[in-house]
C-alpha positions, 0 to 999 in steps of 0.5 A: 703375780697372784690375784691377791697381790694385784692392786685395783689399778692392774688388770687380770689375764683371763683366757688370753685377754686382759680384763680390768679389775676396777676398784670400788672405793665407795663399796669396800668390795671389788671384782678380783677375777672374771671368767667369760663364757661367751657374749650371748651366753647367760649364767643362770646357776652357781652352786658350791660343792664344799667337799671338793672346793668346786663351783658349778656354773650353769649356763645357756650352753652347758655347765662348767666345773670350776676348781675354786682353789685355782679358779680354773675349769676342770670340766665342761659338760654339754649334750656330748658329755651327757646333759639332756639339754645345754640350757642349765637353769639350776644345779643341785647337789644331793646328800649322796653326792650326785650333781643334778642339772635342771634344764630348760625343756630337757628334764633333770640330768644327774651326774656322779663319777662319770655316769649320767642319768636323765629324768623326764616326766615318764620317770616321775618328774613333774615337768621338763622345765627345772629351775631349782633344787634344795635338800631337806632335813631328811636328806631328800631332794626338792625340785622346782619345776614349771608344773609344781614341785617334786620331792625325790627320795634319794634312797628309793628313787621315788618322786612325789609331785605337789601342784594344787597345794602351791599358790602357783605351779611355776616354781623358781626358788626353793629353801629349807629353814632350820625347822625343816619347813620348805619355802617355795618362790613362785610366779604367784607368790610364796608357799610354805610346807611344814610337812603337814600343812601348806600356807601361802602369801601374796602381795595382798599379804605384804609380799613385794613393795608397792609400785611407787614408781608407777611402772607398767604392770606385767601379768607374765613376761619373759620367764613365765611362758613356754614359748618365750625364753628371752629373760627380759623383765621389761615391757616395751623396753621399760622396767615393769612390775609384778610383785607376786612373781618371786624369783628367789627365796632364802631361809636365813639361820635366824628364821627370817625368810627373804624373797626376791620379787619382780619389781617389789624389791626384797621382801622379809618375813619374820614369821608375823609380817612382811616388810620390803626393801627397795632402791629407796633403801639402797638396793641396786634394783627392784627386780631380785633374781638371786640371793645368798648369805655369807658366814658373817650374815651379810646378804648379797642380792643379784638384781637387774641393776647390779649386785647389792651387799647388805649387812643389815644396816648399810648397802654397797652396790657393784655395777658394770663400772666396777667390773660386772659383765652385765647389770642383770645378776641372775646367780650369786653364791658364797665360796668356802673362803668367803668370796662371792661369785656372781653370774650375769650374761657373758660370764662370772665374776669373783668379788672379795673385800677391798 
């Protein structure tokens, strides 16, 4: 029986074990498929390659190449195949068709047609810790690291590094808007480069909602040090607050910039001012690790409390009871057919309309 023929009360056979596909009557969307990667494995990156209808999955133990038509893996890549480090935090695809894997302390590994090349600081890379990629309007590649950002010229193979221009050197999110401006989500706020000048925003400018729940402030926990990689955003086991810390950023087609913060919810910049959306508005959680926008303009936010769907007016949330492996959604992307893929600890799920 095909997945699309399954009713919400049935179970899907995945890798030899039955996983329940639970209905989300209240949400209008549901988990229709799941892909396990291991009990203690984190899915940190999901990137769609439209030309080959491929989903690239970056995990803490390697990368998977998934055929979106069949939902089956084509390949798995580890150090044995050519990765410099198995912990993959970002996957980018440049305009020449090269796949870039940003790793945790292993630099950036580039792959195409069975051939690998790894870049380290000795080659011009800003750092060994790589967390994001984005293509610019000229066809070149931006690379976010823990020591600034690189601009990589795909024709010449030359790197240029920016550090002091940023509000903070620890860069997680990257996005390029319709005008070619590059937006950077960092641990200290949001920066923008228009090709000539730089500009930055912090919580003082409106980025991130106020701490209305009086959560304990966190100056820097979990992902912000080279010595800790436990992925926690808690302080003493409780939720914490650090609104300048921007995990994700997205330049929408209408020109609005969206930023996912640590404890401050989703921030929206219309070119003049920042406004914020939080759990009080309907967001599942106020820590927003990831985000994506589908062809209908609907936003999908990966938070610490589940996956949120936002159409500009209404919110619909999915959690573990709806089929997610875990509530912390570290990665989210949109497939060419409109399905949503979300990555958490333990695996990936595919979400489709009810």
